[in-house]
C-alpha positions as CSV (number, residue, x, y, z in Angstrom):
1,M,10.4,-4.4,1.1
2,V,6.7,-3.6,1.8
3,E,5.2,-6.3,4.1
4,A,1.9,-4.5,5.1
5,R,0.1,-1.4,4.0
6,V,-2.3,-1.4,7.0
7,G,-1.3,-1.5,10.6
8,V,-3.5,-2.1,13.7
9,I,-2.6,-1.3,17.3
10,G,-4.8,-3.1,19.7
11,G,-5.7,-1.5,23.0
12,T,-6.8,-3.0,26.3
13,G,-8.5,-6.3,25.7
14,L,-7.6,-6.4,22.0
15,Y,-4.5,-8.7,22.0
16,D,-5.1,-10.5,18.7
17,L,-6.9,-9.9,15.4
18,D,-9.4,-12.4,14.2
19,G,-9.2,-13.6,10.6
20,L,-5.5,-13.3,10.0
21,W,-3.9,-16.1,8.1
22,N,-0.5,-16.9,6.8
23,V,0.8,-15.2,9.9
24,R,4.5,-14.4,10.6
25,E,5.8,-13.0,13.9
26,V,8.4,-10.3,13.5
27,W,10.5,-8.2,15.8
28,P,11.7,-5.1,13.8
29,E,14.8,-3.5,15.2
30,T,14.4,0.3,15.8
31,P,16.8,3.0,17.0
32,F,14.2,3.7,19.7
33,G,14.4,0.4,21.4
34,A,12.1,-2.6,21.5
35,T,8.5,-2.5,20.5
36,S,5.7,-3.3,22.9
37,D,5.6,-6.9,21.6
38,S,6.2,-8.8,18.4
39,I,4.2,-7.7,15.4
40,L,2.0,-10.3,13.6
41,V,2.1,-9.8,9.8
42,G,-0.5,-11.7,7.9
43,E,-3.4,-11.4,5.5
44,L,-7.0,-10.4,6.2
45,Q,-9.3,-11.0,3.2
46,G,-6.5,-10.4,0.8
47,V,-5.0,-7.4,2.5
48,A,-1.6,-7.5,4.1
49,V,-1.9,-6.4,7.7
50,A,0.5,-5.8,10.6
51,F,-1.0,-6.1,14.2
52,M,0.5,-5.4,17.6
53,P,-1.0,-5.1,21.1
54,R,-0.1,-1.7,22.5
55,H,0.4,-2.8,26.1
56,G,2.0,-6.2,25.2
57,R,0.3,-9.5,25.4
58,G,-0.9,-9.9,29.0
59,H,-1.1,-6.1,29.4
60,R,2.4,-5.7,30.8
61,L,3.0,-2.0,30.0
62,N,1.3,1.0,31.5
63,P,0.4,3.9,29.2
64,T,3.6,5.9,30.1
65,E,5.8,2.8,29.5
66,V,4.4,2.1,26.0
67,P,7.3,2.6,23.6
68,S,5.3,4.6,21.0
69,R,8.3,5.7,19.0
70,A,9.6,2.2,18.6
71,N,6.1,0.9,17.7
72,V,5.3,3.5,15.0
73,Y,8.8,3.3,13.6
74,A,8.5,-0.5,13.3
75,F,5.2,-0.2,11.4
76,K,6.9,2.4,9.1
77,T,9.7,-0.1,8.3
78,L,7.1,-2.7,7.4
79,G,5.6,-0.3,4.8
80,V,2.4,0.7,6.8
81,E,0.6,3.7,5.3
82,R,-2.7,3.4,7.3
83,L,-2.5,3.0,11.1
84,I,-5.7,2.1,12.9
85,S,-5.5,2.4,16.7
86,V,-8.0,1.0,19.2
87,G,-8.3,1.9,22.8
88,A,-10.5,2.2,25.9
89,V,-11.8,5.6,27.0
90,G,-14.1,7.2,29.5
91,S,-16.9,9.5,28.4
92,L,-17.1,13.2,29.4
93,A,-20.4,13.8,27.6
94,E,-23.9,12.7,28.5
95,Q,-24.7,11.7,24.9
96,V,-21.6,9.4,24.6
97,R,-22.7,6.3,26.5
98,P,-20.7,3.3,27.7
99,M,-20.5,0.7,25.0
100,D,-20.5,3.4,22.2
101,L,-17.6,4.0,19.9
102,V,-16.0,7.3,19.0
103,T,-13.7,8.4,16.1
104,P,-12.3,11.6,17.7
105,T,-11.5,14.6,15.5
106,Q,-9.4,16.6,18.0
107,L,-6.9,16.0,20.8
108,I,-6.0,17.8,24.0
109,D,-2.5,16.8,25.3
110,R,-2.2,16.4,29.1
111,T,0.7,13.9,28.9
112,F,4.1,14.9,30.3
113,G,6.4,11.8,30.5
114,R,6.5,10.6,26.9
115,P,8.9,11.3,24.0
116,A,6.7,12.7,21.3
117,T,8.9,13.2,18.2
118,F,11.3,11.3,16.1
119,F,13.1,14.6,15.2
120,E,15.8,15.5,17.7
121,D,19.5,15.2,18.2
122,G,20.6,16.8,15.0
123,V,17.4,17.2,12.9
124,V,14.3,19.3,13.6
125,A,10.8,19.0,12.0
126,H,7.6,20.9,12.7
127,I,4.6,18.9,11.4
128,S,1.2,20.4,10.9
129,F,-1.1,19.0,13.5
130,A,-4.2,21.1,13.4
131,D,-6.3,18.1,12.5
132,P,-4.7,15.1,14.2
133,F,-6.7,12.3,12.6
134,C,-7.1,11.4,8.9
135,P,-10.6,12.3,7.9
136,H,-10.6,9.8,5.0
137,L,-9.6,6.9,7.2
138,S,-12.0,7.9,10.0
139,G,-14.8,8.1,7.4
140,L,-14.1,4.5,6.4
141,V,-14.3,3.5,10.0
142,A,-17.7,5.2,10.3
143,T,-19.0,3.2,7.3
144,A,-17.7,0.0,8.7
145,A,-19.3,0.7,12.1
146,E,-22.6,1.3,10.5
147,A,-22.3,-2.0,8.6
148,V,-21.8,-4.0,11.8
149,G,-24.5,-2.1,13.8
150,A,-22.2,-0.3,16.1
151,T,-23.1,3.0,17.7
152,L,-20.3,5.4,16.6
153,H,-19.9,9.1,17.2
154,Q,-17.9,10.6,14.3
155,T,-16.7,13.8,16.1
156,G,-15.3,14.5,19.5
157,T,-12.3,15.8,21.4
158,Y,-10.1,13.2,23.1
159,L,-8.3,14.4,26.2
160,V,-5.1,12.3,26.7
161,M,-4.0,12.1,30.3
162,E,-0.8,10.7,31.6
163,G,-2.1,8.0,33.9
164,P,-1.9,5.3,35.1
165,A,-4.3,6.6,37.8
166,F,-7.8,7.7,36.7
167,S,-9.0,11.3,37.1
168,T,-10.0,13.1,40.2
169,R,-13.5,14.6,40.3
170,A,-12.1,18.1,40.0
171,E,-10.0,17.1,36.9
172,S,-13.0,15.4,35.3
173,A,-15.1,18.5,35.8
174,M,-12.4,20.7,34.4
175,Y,-12.0,18.6,31.3
176,R,-15.7,18.8,30.7
177,S,-15.6,22.5,31.0
178,W,-12.9,22.5,28.2
179,G,-15.3,20.8,25.9
180,A,-13.6,17.4,25.9
181,T,-15.8,14.5,24.8
182,I,-13.7,11.5,25.9
183,I,-10.7,10.8,28.1
184,G,-8.0,8.2,27.8
185,M,-4.3,7.6,28.0
186,T,-3.0,6.3,24.7
187,A,-3.8,8.4,21.6
188,L,-0.7,10.5,22.2
189,P,2.1,10.5,21.3
190,E,0.9,7.9,18.8
191,A,-1.0,10.4,16.7
192,K,2.0,12.8,16.5
193,L,4.4,10.1,15.6
194,A,2.1,8.7,12.9
195,R,1.9,12.1,11.3
196,E,5.7,12.4,11.4
197,A,5.8,9.0,9.8
198,E,3.4,10.2,7.1
199,M,0.8,7.6,8.0
200,C,-3.0,8.1,7.9
201,Y,-4.1,7.6,11.5
202,S,-7.5,7.0,13.0
203,F,-8.5,6.1,16.5
204,I,-11.4,3.8,17.4
205,A,-12.2,4.8,21.0
206,S,-14.2,2.2,22.9
207,V,-16.3,3.9,25.7
208,T,-16.3,1.9,28.9
209,D,-17.5,4.3,31.5
210,Y,-18.6,7.9,32.4
211,D,-15.2,8.7,34.1
212,V,-16.1,10.1,37.6
213,W,-18.3,13.1,36.8
214,H,-21.6,11.4,36.3
215,P,-23.8,11.3,39.5
216,G,-26.0,8.4,38.1
217,H,-23.1,6.0,37.4
218,D,-20.5,4.1,39.5
219,D,-17.0,5.5,39.7
220,V,-14.6,4.1,37.2
221,T,-12.8,0.9,38.2
222,V,-10.7,-1.7,36.4
223,D,-13.5,-4.2,36.9
224,L,-16.1,-1.9,35.4
225,I,-13.8,-1.1,32.4
226,L,-12.9,-4.7,31.7
227,G,-16.6,-5.9,31.9
228,N,-17.7,-3.3,29.3
229,L,-14.6,-3.7,27.3
230,R,-15.1,-7.4,26.7
231,Q,-18.3,-6.6,24.8
232,N,-16.8,-3.7,22.9
233,V,-13.7,-5.7,21.8
234,E,-16.0,-8.1,20.0
235,V,-17.7,-5.2,18.2
236,S,-14.3,-3.7,17.4
237,K,-13.1,-7.0,15.9
238,R,-16.1,-7.2,13.6
239,L,-15.6,-3.6,12.6
240,L,-12.0,-4.2,11.7
241,Q,-12.9,-7.2,9.6
242,Q,-15.4,-4.9,7.7
243,L,-13.0,-1.9,7.5
244,I,-9.7,-3.4,6.4
245,P,-10.8,-4.9,3.1
246,A,-12.5,-1.6,2.2
247,I,-9.4,0.6,2.5
248,P,-8.3,1.6,-1.0
249,K,-4.7,1.2,-2.1
250,E,-4.3,4.8,-3.2
251,R,-4.4,7.7,-0.7
252,H,-6.0,11.0,-1.5
253,C,-5.3,13.0,1.7
254,G,-2.3,15.0,2.8
255,C,-1.0,12.5,5.4
256,G,1.5,11.0,2.9
257,A,3.3,14.4,2.5
258,A,3.3,15.6,6.1
259,L,7.1,16.1,6.1
260,K,7.3,17.9,2.7
261,D,7.6,21.4,4.2
262,A,8.2,20.4,7.9
263,I,11.9,19.8,8.0
264,A,13.6,22.9,9.4
265,T,17.2,21.7,9.5
266,A,19.3,22.7,6.5
267,P,20.5,19.6,4.7
268,Q,24.2,20.3,5.2
269,Y,23.7,20.3,8.9
270,V,21.9,17.0,9.2
271,K,24.4,14.6,10.7
272,P,25.0,11.3,9.0
273,E,23.9,9.4,12.1
274,A,20.6,11.3,12.0
275,K,20.1,10.4,8.4
276,Q,20.7,6.8,9.1
277,R,18.5,6.8,12.2
278,L,15.6,8.4,10.4
279,A,16.1,6.8,7.0
280,P,12.6,5.3,6.8
281,L,11.1,8.7,7.3
282,L,13.6,10.8,5.3
283,Q,14.6,8.6,2.3
284,K,12.0,10.1,-0.1
285,Y,13.3,13.6,0.7
286,A,16.7,13.1,-0.8
287,R,17.9,16.7,-0.2
288,T,17.8,16.2,3.6
């Protein structure tokens, strides 16, 4: 039963979603353990929406501890087709200033301690991931940002580090030399898992600081991040209220067929327990 077509994952500081009504709290069971927190399912201007704070209410989970497989799987079981993720990042580019927003177009993966696929233990799939974010959904984010007067950069490369410590100066300089635009800790493995779940995925990156490379700005601290983030959270909430009602019901991108030619395991070798475990992802591919 479809309960929500649009999902929102709130990052640091975004622990609720304004404007939701007729709200129910659900705890979907997943084969990958518990989700970060309960999921709030409600309506926003007539659109069924599911919301969850990535780090849990009260910010209890560090980036490595976030159970991304459980989170994305849970959204899938609720019927989510578009997943909008919000998170704090540092800037690695002069023109991307604190208080700006970014919808990144590329990712560099520097994580190492996080399960990054649903497909293991009896079934293998290799998704196309050349373009990690849905351009259609990110385009709608850009339109909404303009409507609320936010400064948003529509391209950029997001370097995802493991954390929870921030970068050294040497690391920050190296990432800049690679052409990275922003740095954060949360877009992966979310983006990979959303693609495997055939969801459109876009990330609204809230810039809080210049990391540690900029000689004219203070080094990144939690106090600095939270101070800037409080202002950006209010902008992000207004953006989401503008964005969500503008999302069309039909999809015209390739995200909804990401698994069509990705499953490598021959059907006769897919174990029954794997079929059951991955039923929300595989059910439309009856041959598997």
